[in-house]
NUPA-907460 format. One record per residue: x, y, z of N, C-alpha, C in turn. Coordinates in Angstrom, 3 decimals, decimal comma. Layout:
# residues N
      n.xx      n.yy      n.zz     ca.xx     ca.yy     ca.zz      c.xx      c.yy      c.zz
         X         Y         Z         X         Y         Z         X         Y         Z
...
***
This chain:
# residues 313
      n.xx      n.yy      n.zz     ca.xx     ca.yy     ca.zz      c.xx      c.yy      c.zz
    11,940     5,195   -50,759    12,783     4,764   -49,656    12,317     5,333   -48,335
    11,812     6,532   -48,334    11,377     7,125   -47,078    12,449     8,036   -46,510
    12,089     8,753   -45,466    13,013     9,659   -44,817    13,014     9,391   -43,326
    14,167     9,581   -42,731    14,245     9,476   -41,287    13,460    10,612   -40,658
    12,799    10,289   -39,567    11,993    11,304   -38,900    12,073    11,122   -37,405
    11,982    12,219   -36,685    11,861    12,170   -35,237    10,387    12,044   -34,891
    10,085    11,177   -33,935     8,706    10,958   -33,525     8,556    11,371   -32,074
     7,506    12,119   -31,770     7,314    12,623   -30,413     7,147    11,476   -29,428
     7,778    11,619   -28,256     7,637    10,629   -27,203     6,380    10,891   -26,401
     5,982     9,902   -25,595     4,802    10,067   -24,754     5,042    11,121   -23,686
     6,298    11,213   -23,205     6,625    12,212   -22,198     7,050    13,503   -22,891
     7,072    14,577   -22,145     7,461    15,868   -22,706     8,644    16,431   -21,935
     9,295    17,414   -22,524    10,397    18,075   -21,854    11,672    17,257   -21,807
    11,793    16,230   -22,639    12,986    15,403   -22,648    14,010    15,976   -23,627
    15,305    15,694   -23,376    16,323    16,108   -24,349    16,037    15,494   -25,709
    16,487    16,160   -26,760    16,168    15,736   -28,119    16,663    14,330   -28,415
    17,781    13,926   -27,795    18,320    12,618   -28,155    17,449    11,472   -27,676
    16,498    11,733   -26,716    15,588    10,690   -26,257    14,513    10,357   -27,295
    14,317    11,226   -28,253    13,238    11,009   -29,216    13,578     9,858   -30,156
    12,604     9,003   -30,478    12,854     7,901   -31,415    13,246     8,409   -32,790
    13,944     7,560   -33,507    14,314     7,807   -34,901    13,625     6,735   -35,740
    12,984     7,133   -36,824    12,220     6,173   -37,624    12,421     6,430   -39,107
    12,273     5,374   -39,885    12,280     5,483   -41,337    11,322     4,440   -41,887
    10,392     4,885   -42,737     9,463     3,970   -43,384     9,843     3,771   -44,850
     9,803     2,505   -45,258    10,040     2,160   -46,659     8,747     1,647   -47,283
     8,765     1,494   -48,575     7,601     0,982   -49,291     7,239    -0,394   -48,761
     5,943    -0,636   -48,611     5,471    -1,901   -48,049     5,773    -3,059   -48,985
     6,182    -4,178   -48,385     6,289    -5,428   -49,130     4,928    -6,108   -49,118
     4,761    -7,126   -49,956     3,512    -7,883   -49,937     3,326    -8,474   -48,546
     2,140    -8,303   -47,965     1,918    -8,721   -46,590     0,648    -9,539   -46,472
     0,763   -10,647   -45,802    -0,395   -11,455   -45,506    -0,059   -12,378   -44,339
    -1,093   -12,903   -43,716    -0,884   -13,899   -42,679    -0,655   -15,261   -43,334
     0,127   -16,156   -42,706     0,785   -16,002   -41,416     1,990   -15,057   -41,495
     2,236   -14,383   -40,400     3,319   -13,413   -40,281     4,381   -13,976   -39,347
     5,617   -13,952   -39,806     6,732   -14,478   -39,013     7,322   -13,346   -38,171
     7,419   -13,580   -36,848     7,885   -12,568   -35,891     9,031   -13,152   -35,071
    10,085   -12,354   -34,873    11,221   -12,785   -34,059    11,595   -11,689   -33,079
    12,097   -12,097   -31,915    12,585   -11,162   -30,901    14,004   -11,546   -30,527
    14,844   -10,523   -30,292    16,250   -10,771   -29,985    16,836    -9,617   -29,189
    17,579    -9,955   -28,139    18,453    -9,002   -27,468    19,806    -9,071   -28,179
    20,192    -7,972   -28,820    21,403    -7,955   -29,642    22,693    -7,828   -28,833
    22,592    -7,562   -27,537    23,769    -7,402   -26,682    24,699    -6,310   -27,208
    24,128    -5,303   -27,880    24,934    -4,197   -28,379    25,786    -4,529   -29,585
    25,567    -5,689   -30,216    26,411    -6,118   -31,329    26,314    -5,169   -32,516
    27,454    -4,975   -33,183    27,472    -4,202   -34,414    27,752    -5,064   -35,634
    27,665    -6,382   -35,472    27,971    -7,295   -36,581    26,744    -7,452   -37,473
    26,414    -6,382   -38,175    25,211    -6,346   -38,999    25,241    -7,441   -40,060
    26,394    -7,667   -40,660    26,491    -8,645   -41,746    26,143   -10,051   -41,252
    26,656   -10,427   -40,082    26,360   -11,758   -39,549    24,885   -11,878   -39,180
    24,316   -10,818   -38,637    22,899   -10,842   -38,265    22,038   -11,026   -39,514
    22,372   -10,290   -40,572    21,609   -10,406   -41,825    21,725   -11,815   -42,393
    22,940   -12,366   -42,392    23,120   -13,713   -42,937    22,292   -14,727   -42,151
    22,211   -14,547   -40,832    21,404   -15,493   -40,048    19,929   -15,343   -40,369
    19,491   -14,108   -40,558    18,078   -13,870   -40,844    17,680   -14,354   -42,236
    18,641   -14,511   -43,106    18,345   -14,972   -44,464    18,281   -16,483   -44,566
    18,579   -17,178   -43,459    18,571   -18,636   -43,467    17,365   -19,161   -42,693
    16,877   -20,355   -43,035    15,783   -20,961   -42,270    16,219   -21,173   -40,814
    15,301   -21,087   -39,876    13,865   -20,841   -40,050    13,492   -19,362   -40,039
    14,503   -18,467   -40,043    14,238   -17,033   -39,913    13,967   -16,349   -41,251
    14,272   -17,029   -42,342    14,071   -16,415   -43,660    12,611   -15,984   -43,836
    12,424   -14,754   -44,286    11,079   -14,234   -44,491    10,449   -13,618   -43,263
    11,243   -13,371   -42,230    10,688   -12,744   -41,027    10,112   -11,375   -41,388
     8,896   -11,094   -40,903     8,233    -9,838   -41,238     8,341    -8,772   -40,187
     8,623    -9,178   -38,925     8,757    -8,232   -37,823     9,899    -8,690   -36,930
    10,779    -7,753   -36,578    11,860    -7,996   -35,630    11,680    -7,068   -34,438
    11,662    -7,641   -33,237    11,539    -6,887   -31,993    12,882    -6,993   -31,274
    13,643    -5,889   -31,264    15,036    -5,918   -30,835    15,269    -5,081   -29,581
    16,138    -5,565   -28,719    16,574    -4,793   -27,554    18,097    -4,773   -27,494
    18,633    -3,861   -26,673    20,083    -3,608   -26,589    20,671    -3,376   -27,973
    20,069    -2,437   -28,686    20,507    -2,080   -30,047    21,425    -0,857   -29,950
    22,641    -0,990   -30,431    23,596     0,114   -30,372    23,387     1,127   -31,478
    23,663     2,382   -31,155    23,587     3,475   -32,136    24,827     4,350   -31,927
    25,826     4,096   -32,758    27,116     4,799   -32,686    27,884     4,499   -31,400
    27,601     3,379   -30,749    28,352     3,003   -29,557    29,681     2,361   -29,957
    30,637     2,388   -29,054    31,929     1,764   -29,330    31,797     0,256   -29,539
    31,061    -0,488   -28,658    30,934    -1,937   -28,898    30,280    -2,277   -30,237
    29,447    -1,377   -30,758    28,793    -1,614   -32,050    29,615    -1,093   -33,217
    30,865    -0,724   -32,951    31,723    -0,223   -34,023    31,287     1,121   -34,549
    30,605     1,911   -33,706    30,089     3,239   -34,081    29,040     3,176   -35,191
    28,435     2,020   -35,377    27,435     1,869   -36,430    26,046     2,195   -35,906
    25,178     2,662   -36,805    23,769     2,879   -36,495    23,041     1,576   -36,819
    23,074     0,652   -35,860    22,736    -0,740   -36,145    21,303    -0,900   -36,652
    20,339    -0,268   -36,000    18,940    -0,429   -36,432    18,760     0,054   -37,868
    19,353     1,203   -38,201    19,209     1,758   -39,548    19,901     0,877   -40,583
    21,112     0,406   -40,266    21,850    -0,412   -41,231    21,204    -1,771   -41,420
    20,726    -2,355   -40,334    20,067    -3,654   -40,427    18,783    -3,537   -41,246
    18,004    -2,480   -41,001    16,771    -2,272   -41,761    17,067    -2,045   -43,237
    18,103    -1,284   -43,540    18,454    -1,029   -44,939    18,848    -2,322   -45,650
    19,631    -3,151   -44,972    20,075    -4,401   -45,577    18,908    -5,352   -45,839
    17,893    -5,277   -45,003    16,741    -6,171   -45,124    15,588    -5,546   -45,905
    15,716    -4,264   -46,257    14,642    -3,567   -46,962    13,416    -3,352   -46,091
    13,623    -3,103   -44,804    12,519    -2,979   -43,851    12,420    -1,554   -43,318
    11,252    -1,203   -42,812    11,063     0,032   -42,061    11,554    -0,195   -40,630
    11,870     0,895   -39,922    12,334     0,714   -38,549    11,988     1,923   -37,691
    11,952     1,675   -36,381    11,943     2,733   -35,382    12,895     2,306   -34,280
    13,730     3,238   -33,857    14,699     3,018   -32,782    14,446     4,041   -31,691
    14,389     3,582   -30,434    14,179     4,491   -29,307    15,241     4,218   -28,241
    16,025     5,232   -27,877    17,101     5,012   -26,902    16,596     4,937   -25,467
    17,266     4,087   -24,699    17,057     4,027   -23,256    18,291     4,477   -22,488
    19,433     4,457   -23,155    20,674     4,910   -22,539    21,395     5,830   -23,501
    21,937     6,918   -22,964    22,744     7,824   -23,755    24,130     7,939   -23,144
    25,148     8,049   -23,992    26,527     8,075   -23,521    27,232     9,332   -24,038
    27,890    10,027   -23,129    28,656    11,223   -23,483    30,127    10,872   -23,629
    30,836    11,640   -24,431    32,262    11,397   -24,625    33,071    11,816   -23,404
    32,540    12,740   -22,614    33,241    13,212   -21,421    32,211    13,674   -20,393
    32,636    13,833   -19,172    31,729    14,264   -18,113    31,078    15,596   -18,471
    29,739    15,620   -18,469    29,017    16,840   -18,780    28,948    17,177   -20,250
    29,551    16,349   -21,091    29,554    16,636   -22,514    28,271    16,192   -23,194
    28,138    16,459   -24,487    26,927    16,073   -25,217    26,852    14,556   -25,398
    25,636    14,058   -25,551    25,427    12,648   -25,828    25,897    12,338   -27,250
    26,743    11,308   -27,384    27,306    10,995   -28,693    26,924     9,593   -29,166
    26,410     8,748   -28,278    25,994     7,413   -28,687    24,835     6,949   -27,817
    24,102     5,947   -28,320    22,853     5,532   -27,694    22,731     4,016   -27,697
    21,855     3,510   -26,836    21,475     2,102   -26,884    20,029     1,991   -26,446
    19,261     1,144   -27,126    17,855     1,043   -26,778    17,166    -0,086   -27,520
    15,872     0,068   -27,744    15,048    -0,935   -28,424    14,738    -0,492   -29,849
    14,330    -1,446   -30,664    13,958    -1,133   -32,049    12,912    -2,123   -32,540
    12,077    -1,654   -33,455    11,165    -2,513   -34,204    11,510    -2,365   -35,674
    11,731    -3,491   -36,351    11,914    -3,520   -37,797    10,733    -4,265   -38,404
    10,206    -3,752   -39,508     9,009    -4,339   -40,103     9,057    -4,256   -41,621
     8,550    -5,310   -42,268     8,416    -5,279   -43,720     7,298    -4,344   -44,161
     6,435    -3,925   -43,209     5,364    -2,973   -43,477     5,696    -1,637   -42,810
     5,251    -0,525   -43,379     5,484     0,769   -42,727     4,893     0,796   -41,323
     5,577     1,501   -40,446     5,184     1,596   -39,042     4,432     2,899   -38,802
     3,283     2,803   -38,147     2,509     3,987   -37,794     2,198     3,995   -36,308
     1,623     5,100   -35,862     1,205     5,201   -34,469     2,306     4,956   -33,478
     3,524     5,373   -33,808     4,666     5,070   -32,952     4,669     5,960   -31,713
     4,872     5,333   -30,577     5,058     6,076   -29,329     5,998     5,294   -28,437
     6,494     5,935   -27,400     7,338     5,251   -26,431     6,645     5,257   -25,080
     6,895     4,213   -24,320     6,300     4,073   -22,983     7,418     4,029   -21,952
     7,654     5,129   -21,221     8,692     5,119   -20,186     8,345     4,126   -19,078
     9,341     3,395   -18,612     9,145     2,475   -17,497    10,149     2,802   -16,399
     9,864     2,319   -15,196    10,623     2,701   -14,000    12,085     2,288   -14,106
    12,923     3,098   -13,471    14,349     2,816   -13,366    14,668     2,328   -11,959
    15,695     1,511   -11,851    16,196     1,078   -10,545    17,153     2,145   -10,028
    16,921     2,705    -8,845    17,898     3,653    -8,291    19,254     2,969    -8,120
    20,295     3,620    -8,553    21,638     3,037    -8,467    22,511     3,885    -7,559
    23,318     3,214    -6,735    24,269     3,942    -5,898    25,340     4,594    -6,750
    25,644     3,919    -7,862    26,658     4,465    -8,756    26,187     4,348   -10,189
    26,135     5,449   -10,889    25,818     5,461   -12,312    27,013     6,046   -13,044
    27,517     5,382   -14,078    28,649     5,951   -14,824    28,384     7,412   -15,188
    29,349     8,271   -14,892    29,114     9,707   -15,034    28,883    10,130   -16,481
    29,219     9,272   -17,431    29,002     9,631   -18,837    27,741     8,994   -19,410
    26,907     8,374   -18,549    25,701     7,713   -19,030    24,455     8,349   -18,437
    23,427     8,486   -19,273    22,126     8,985   -18,837    21,090     7,915   -19,178
    20,245     7,583   -18,206    19,259     6,515   -18,395    17,848     7,075   -18,481
    17,052     6,500   -19,372    15,610     6,727   -19,426    15,000     5,550   -20,169
    14,706     4,484   -19,442    14,285     3,240   -20,077    12,883     3,376   -20,658
    12,723     2,928   -21,909    11,424     2,977   -22,581    11,204     1,697   -23,379
     9,924     1,386   -23,600     9,540     0,401   -24,597     8,935     1,124   -25,785
     8,741     0,413   -26,879     8,194     1,011   -28,101     6,869     0,341   -28,437
     5,913     1,161   -28,852     4,612     0,691   -29,343     4,421     1,259   -30,747
     4,006     0,416   -31,688     3,765     0,860   -33,059     2,696    -0,034   -33,673
     2,290     0,293   -34,884     1,277    -0,525   -35,558     1,643    -0,700   -37,019
     1,186    -1,819   -37,595     1,314    -2,067   -39,023    -0,046    -2,545   -39,542
    -0,228    -2,457   -40,843    -1,425    -2,986   -41,483    -1,039    -4,260   -42,218
    -1,806    -5,321   -41,977    -1,538    -6,582   -42,650    -2,854    -7,327   -42,823
    -3,091    -7,767   -44,040    -4,343    -8,453   -44,325    -5,556    -7,586   -44,071
    -5,392    -6,267   -44,234    -6,502    -5,350   -44,001    -6,799    -5,099   -42,536
    -5,935    -5,576   -41,636    -6,153    -5,392   -40,210    -4,976    -4,634   -39,597
    -5,282    -3,832   -38,593    -4,222    -3,156   -37,847    -3,683    -4,099   -36,785
    -2,374    -4,236   -36,749    -1,709    -5,078   -35,766    -0,784    -4,208   -34,930
    -1,007    -4,190   -33,626    -0,153    -3,446   -32,716     1,076    -4,278   -32,360
     2,214    -3,611   -32,325     3,478    -4,246   -31,977     4,085    -3,549   -30,770
     4,733    -4,316   -29,917     5,421    -3,733   -28,770     6,701    -4,474   -28,475
     7,722    -3,736   -28,062     8,973    -4,341   -27,610     9,400    -3,638   -26,342
     9,862    -4,426   -25,357    10,291    -3,844   -24,088    11,388    -4,718   -23,503
    12,325    -4,072   -22,826    13,457    -4,741   -22,182    13,386    -4,421   -20,694
    13,063    -5,433   -19,892    12,891    -5,236   -18,453    14,214    -5,431   -17,725
    14,267    -4,966   -16,489    15,529    -4,855   -15,756    15,881    -6,139   -15,026
    17,061    -6,673   -15,307    17,488    -7,902   -14,633    17,876    -7,643   -13,181
    18,229    -6,422   -12,840    18,625    -6,123   -11,467    17,430    -5,926   -10,539
    16,254    -5,775   -11,123    15,062    -5,614   -10,309    14,544    -6,946    -9,803
    13,632    -6,883    -8,874    12,947    -8,066    -8,373    11,820    -8,436    -9,332
    11,240    -9,638    -9,195    10,050    -9,951    -9,997     8,935    -8,924    -9,814
     8,795    -8,379    -8,606     7,771    -7,353    -8,370     8,094    -6,071    -9,137
     9,381    -5,734    -9,232     9,758    -4,530    -9,971     9,526    -4,722   -11,469
     9,863    -5,894   -11,986     9,613    -6,149   -13,405     8,114    -6,143   -13,709
     7,309    -6,611   -12,769     5,857    -6,539   -12,943     5,402    -5,085   -13,017
     5,984    -4,239   -12,189     5,668    -2,801   -12,256     6,068    -2,224   -13,608
     7,253    -2,606   -14,113     7,686    -2,109   -15,413     6,718    -2,540   -16,520
     6,274    -3,795   -16,466     5,343    -4,268   -17,483     4,016    -3,524   -17,390
     3,550    -3,250   -16,169     2,303    -2,496   -15,999     2,431    -1,104   -16,614
     3,581    -0,466   -16,446     3,789     0,863   -17,003     3,881     0,804   -18,525
     4,481    -0,257   -19,054     4,542    -0,400   -20,502     3,152    -0,625   -21,091
     2,318    -1,404   -20,406     0,983    -1,710   -20,912     0,009    -0,539   -20,780
     0,314     0,422   -19,887    -0,630     1,518   -19,618    -1,061     2,254   -20,887
    -0,143     2,646   -21,792    -0,582     3,326   -23,021    -0,907     2,360   -24,157
    -0,777     1,063   -23,915    -1,018     0,072   -24,958    -2,520    -0,107   -25,137
    -3,023    -0,212   -26,361    -4,459    -0,407   -26,564    -4,955    -1,619   -25,780
    -6,127    -1,504   -25,119    -6,600    -2,583   -24,252    -7,145    -3,793   -24,990
    -7,387    -3,662   -26,290    -7,893    -4,804   -27,045    -7,403    -4,714   -28,484
    -7,766    -5,708   -29,280    -7,337    -5,745   -30,680    -6,106    -6,607   -30,862
    -5,839    -7,026   -32,111    -4,678    -7,870   -32,399    -3,374    -7,181   -32,000
    -2,508    -7,918   -31,327    -1,267    -7,326   -30,840    -0,231    -8,407   -30,578
     1,030    -8,002   -30,689     2,162    -8,859   -30,344     3,143    -8,032   -29,536
     3,553    -8,556   -28,388     4,582    -7,930   -27,564     5,719    -8,932   -27,397
     6,944    -8,466   -27,569     8,088    -9,348   -27,391     9,266    -8,610   -26,804
    10,266    -9,371   -26,411    11,477    -8,753   -25,901    12,146    -9,582   -24,829
    13,167    -8,978   -24,263    13,907    -9,577   -23,154    13,213    -9,163   -21,860
    12,416   -10,070   -21,298    11,676    -9,767   -20,073    12,509   -10,062   -18,824
    13,707   -10,616   -18,993    14,617   -10,905   -17,877    13,924   -11,676   -16,751
    13,222   -12,723   -17,130    12,480   -13,531   -16,167    13,425   -14,489   -15,433
    14,312   -13,899   -14,651    15,299   -14,670   -13,893    14,700   -15,310   -12,649
    13,516   -14,869   -12,231    12,809   -15,286   -11,004    13,449   -14,725    -9,751
    14,476   -13,908    -9,899    15,247   -13,420    -8,757    15,519   -11,931    -8,894
    15,918   -11,323    -7,788    16,449    -9,963    -7,802    17,964   -10,051    -7,702
    18,642    -9,229    -8,482    20,100    -9,287    -8,523    20,704    -8,780    -7,207
    21,665    -9,526    -6,685    22,453    -9,110    -5,525    23,906    -9,492    -5,790
    24,857    -8,970    -4,999    26,260    -9,355    -5,200    26,494   -10,859    -5,019
    25,600   -11,545    -4,291    25,755   -12,981    -4,071    25,148   -13,828    -5,189
    24,504   -13,179    -6,158    23,774   -13,916    -7,178    24,639   -14,897    -7,975
    25,859   -14,530    -8,400    26,660   -15,502    -9,169    26,888   -16,809    -8,431
    26,942   -16,753    -7,102    27,124   -17,975    -6,323    25,796   -18,671    -6,051
    24,717   -17,901    -5,970    23,410   -18,451    -5,625    22,754   -19,180    -6,792
    22,922   -18,659    -7,995    22,219   -19,219    -9,152    22,611   -20,671    -9,430
    23,913   -21,028    -9,453    24,241   -22,434    -9,718    23,601   -23,389    -8,714
    23,543   -22,992    -7,444    22,925   -23,854    -6,437    21,433   -24,013    -6,705
    20,764   -22,907    -7,051    19,336   -22,990    -7,338    19,060   -23,809    -8,595
    19,944   -23,715    -9,574    19,751   -24,500   -10,793    19,868   -25,993   -10,525
    20,664   -26,358    -9,523    20,764   -27,764    -9,142    19,534   -28,201    -8,365
    19,043   -27,320    -7,468    17,943   -27,686    -6,576    16,571   -27,443    -7,197
    16,437   -26,371    -7,990    15,152   -25,998    -8,590    15,334   -25,647   -10,066
    15,789   -26,584   -10,874    16,103   -26,244   -12,272    14,899   -25,772   -13,069
    13,706   -26,255   -12,751    12,536   -25,910   -13,557    12,167   -24,441   -13,451
    12,481   -23,804   -12,301    12,067   -22,414   -12,126    12,663   -21,500   -13,189
    13,843   -21,822   -13,699    14,503   -20,970   -14,687    14,001   -21,227   -16,105
    13,343   -22,358   -16,323    12,795   -22,681   -17,637    11,288   -22,454   -17,699
    10,652   -22,402   -16,533     9,204   -22,183   -16,443     8,953   -21,177   -15,321
     9,270   -19,884   -15,566     9,293   -18,897   -14,488     7,946   -18,276   -14,132
     6,849   -18,750   -14,721     5,550   -18,087   -14,520     5,156   -18,025   -13,051
     5,528   -19,031   -12,275     5,171   -19,046   -10,843     5,837   -17,914   -10,076
     6,974   -17,447   -10,572     7,773   -16,458    -9,845     7,682   -15,063   -10,456
     7,418   -14,985   -11,759     7,437   -13,700   -12,462     6,007   -13,219   -12,702
     5,581   -12,250   -11,903     4,207   -11,749   -11,954     3,876   -11,105   -13,290
     4,876   -10,597   -13,980     4,623    -9,895   -15,241     3,987   -10,816   -16,274
     4,294   -12,112   -16,225     3,707   -13,045   -17,184     2,205   -13,183   -16,938
     1,818   -13,231   -15,664     0,402   -13,254   -15,334    -0,299   -11,964   -15,710
     0,408   -10,844   -15,590    -0,187    -9,554   -15,975    -0,494    -9,520   -17,467
     0,386   -10,077   -18,279     0,124   -10,143   -19,716    -1,063   -11,052   -20,014
    -1,180   -12,151   -19,297    -2,332   -13,025   -19,481    -3,629   -12,293   -19,146
    -3,616   -11,513   -18,067    -4,801   -10,746   -17,680    -5,151    -9,696   -18,733
    -4,156    -9,212   -19,471    -4,393    -8,221   -20,530    -4,808    -8,880   -21,842
    -5,043   -10,185   -21,818    -5,536   -10,875   -22,999    -4,478   -11,521   -23,861
    -3,216   -11,458   -23,441    -2,138   -12,043   -24,227    -1,958   -13,520   -23,879
    -1,437   -14,265   -24,832    -1,186   -15,687   -24,638     0,254   -16,006   -25,027
     0,816   -17,003   -24,345     2,175   -17,465   -24,646     2,170   -18,823   -25,333
     1,119   -19,576   -25,121     1,051   -20,930   -25,649     1,114   -20,912   -27,180
     1,995   -21,715   -27,723     2,156   -21,809   -29,170     3,112   -20,796   -29,750
     3,318   -19,673   -29,035     4,226   -18,633   -29,522     5,625   -18,773   -28,930
     5,794   -19,677   -27,971     7,071   -19,895   -27,303     7,308   -21,394   -27,156
     8,565   -21,781   -27,066     8,906   -23,184   -26,866     8,914   -23,486   -25,375
     8,004   -24,297   -24,870     7,941   -24,568   -23,431     9,260   -25,125   -22,895
     9,684   -24,549   -21,768    10,847   -25,027   -21,012    12,176   -24,859   -21,728
    12,185   -24,219   -22,903    13,437   -24,088   -23,645    14,123   -22,771   -23,290
    15,359   -22,803   -22,797    16,054   -21,571   -22,385    16,458   -20,713   -23,580
    16,768   -19,439   -23,299    17,089   -18,503   -24,386    18,348   -17,682   -24,128
    19,084   -17,963   -23,047    20,231   -17,116   -22,704    21,407   -17,982   -22,284
    22,595   -17,605   -22,746    23,819   -18,248   -22,280    25,004   -17,339   -22,554
    25,983   -17,368   -21,657    27,211   -16,613   -21,898    28,051   -17,278   -22,983
    27,938   -18,602   -23,080    28,722   -19,365   -24,049    27,979   -20,640   -24,408
    28,208   -21,142   -25,605    27,542   -22,372   -26,048    27,951   -23,584   -25,208
    29,048   -23,460   -24,456    29,544   -24,598   -23,689    28,786   -24,806   -22,373
    27,901   -23,863   -22,017    27,048   -24,059   -20,838    25,890   -24,957   -21,238
    25,679   -26,082   -20,544    24,590   -26,990   -20,912    23,232   -26,292   -20,830
    22,290   -26,634   -21,708    20,963   -26,006   -21,686    20,267   -26,084   -20,329
    20,530   -27,140   -19,560    19,886   -27,275   -18,246    20,271   -26,138   -17,311
    21,374   -25,448   -17,590    21,861   -24,375   -16,725    21,688   -22,996   -17,369
    20,780   -22,897   -18,333    20,490   -21,617   -18,975    19,060   -21,187   -18,623
    18,812   -19,890   -18,412    17,453   -19,432   -18,104    16,654   -19,051   -19,349
    15,358   -18,971   -19,176    14,447   -18,533   -20,239    14,083   -17,081   -19,967
    14,629   -16,152   -20,773    14,469   -14,713   -20,527    13,665   -13,992   -21,603
    13,553   -14,581   -22,780    13,004   -13,880   -23,954    11,673   -14,500   -24,368
    10,702   -13,619   -24,727     9,332   -14,071   -24,916     8,655   -13,351   -26,077
     7,629   -14,008   -26,608     6,671   -13,392   -27,522     5,279   -13,668   -26,971
     4,460   -12,619   -26,834     3,088   -12,741   -26,336     2,131   -12,250   -27,418
     1,045   -12,985   -27,630     0,135   -12,743   -28,746    -1,289   -12,534   -28,229
    -1,989   -11,552   -28,811    -3,393   -11,299   -28,461    -4,208   -11,109   -29,745
    -5,388   -11,735   -29,782    -6,281   -11,560   -30,916    -5,811   -12,222   -32,183
    -4,789   -13,050   -32,087    -4,249   -13,798   -33,212    -3,972   -15,226   -32,754
    -3,710   -16,079   -33,716    -3,429   -17,478   -33,417    -1,977   -17,778   -33,751
    -1,253   -18,334   -32,772     0,101   -18,788   -33,056     0,022   -20,062   -33,895
     0,716   -20,081   -35,016     0,683   -21,234   -35,909     1,326   -22,425   -35,205
     0,621   -23,537   -35,064     1,181   -24,702   -34,363     2,504   -25,148   -34,965
     3,476   -25,394   -34,109     4,775   -25,875   -34,548     5,716   -24,812   -35,067
     5,284   -23,550   -35,072     6,144   -22,494   -35,629     7,108   -21,902   -34,605
     6,834   -22,083   -33,327     7,701   -21,501   -32,298     9,067   -22,171   -32,319
    10,110   -21,352   -32,194    11,467   -21,888   -32,225    12,388   -20,982   -31,423
    13,456   -21,565   -30,894    14,562   -20,831   -30,289    15,767   -21,056   -31,183
    16,330   -19,956   -31,709    17,340   -20,053   -32,768    18,653   -19,453   -32,276
    19,752   -20,207   -32,299    21,044   -19,666   -31,866    21,478   -18,482   -32,734
    22,089   -17,466   -32,133    22,505   -16,270   -32,889    23,878   -16,448   -33,533
    23,958   -17,353   -34,472    25,209   -17,564   -35,199    24,882   -18,022   -36,610
    25,796   -17,749   -37,525    25,557   -18,051   -38,932    25,650   -19,546   -39,190
    26,575   -20,222   -38,516    26,738   -21,665   -38,652    27,161   -22,229   -37,306
    27,202   -23,548   -37,208    27,536   -24,174   -35,930    28,928   -23,772   -35,456
    29,847   -23,571   -36,382    31,223   -23,266   -36,004    31,492   -21,774   -35,839
    30,583   -20,919   -36,286    30,805   -19,470   -36,202    30,470   -18,967   -34,807
    31,050   -17,823   -34,408    30,795   -17,277   -33,070    29,388   -16,710   -32,954
    28,871   -16,665   -31,732    27,579   -16,048   -31,448    27,718   -14,529   -31,538
    26,703   -13,848   -32,069    26,730   -12,387   -32,070    25,881   -11,816   -30,938
    25,373   -12,659   -30,058    24,654   -12,194   -28,868    24,680   -13,306   -27,829
    24,496   -12,916   -26,557    24,360   -13,922   -25,507    22,911   -14,395   -25,354
    22,001   -13,837   -26,141    20,613   -14,280   -26,179    20,344   -15,007   -27,484
    19,483   -16,033   -27,429    18,987   -16,673   -28,638    17,815   -15,862   -29,191
    17,527   -16,053   -30,463    16,313   -15,481   -31,049    15,129   -16,360   -30,680
    13,984   -15,735   -30,411    12,741   -16,479   -30,261    11,861   -16,115   -31,449
    11,196   -17,115   -31,997    10,511   -16,987   -33,285     9,167   -17,684   -33,234
     8,174   -17,072   -33,874     6,912   -17,771   -34,107     6,203   -17,133   -35,294
     5,196   -17,823   -35,825     4,321   -17,281   -36,859     2,940   -17,091   -36,271
     2,269   -16,009   -36,681     0,917   -15,743   -36,198    -0,019   -15,663   -37,386
    -1,264   -16,079   -37,152    -2,288   -16,054   -38,195    -3,539   -15,411   -37,620
    -4,378   -14,887   -38,497    -5,600   -14,221   -38,045    -6,671   -15,243   -37,665
***
């Protein structure tokens, strides 16, 4: 089964709670094509519903999950250790790295966390975290401590090492700020070799302001394509291309991935979630955007859809 272990972060001198938590299980049979999915969990603690969705097509047999906004003993997650419980239910290895810590009272110890996670049917090695820039805030909740990080790890499949990365970029930043965050995440990432990076890149094409809720509907009427095809506005996508990553075949063109409710028409939803592939081939026709619900009538367990693709050597 394996044992939980603390893994050293790339930075030093950090409080102990910033260190990732990992558990490796015995490897399952692994070969290409490999099914990979990315999802922002929105802090959900509904592990049972998530597992049921993953057990149904087209997600059945997913070998790697790249997750963001994963709760660890948070109140919205029902005080559950979501990454650990989800991995146990699926028989997968996992690593969880917090980006936010929450104290029960002002100045008190950190009692709950939220961050990113990688779940894999293969044991995870070479795990490290990549700190990325924070947006200065005029007001930060006094019981919250921030240190945003992405996760880098590797698995062996088909006799080859495959690097995995997950990162959650800031929606309140500008496209230039998100590009800076991606550059910082890529800095410790190997410059070549097979790799997959996924996550919520928050490619809104805009910087958040108090006027944004009023501005977005007008822009969606006047420039609807920018929210479904944000490459012209989001420099981070070009930065990934320059680093050898490709989006073609691994993502559904023009298909949005975020909504507050299913009742918002797809034309008014943005494309925020991505999978980028390097040194591998995205299997034609495998890319999909999958609603986060067990059935059509059941409630969503996240405001983000899952993005899915298969990769082959």
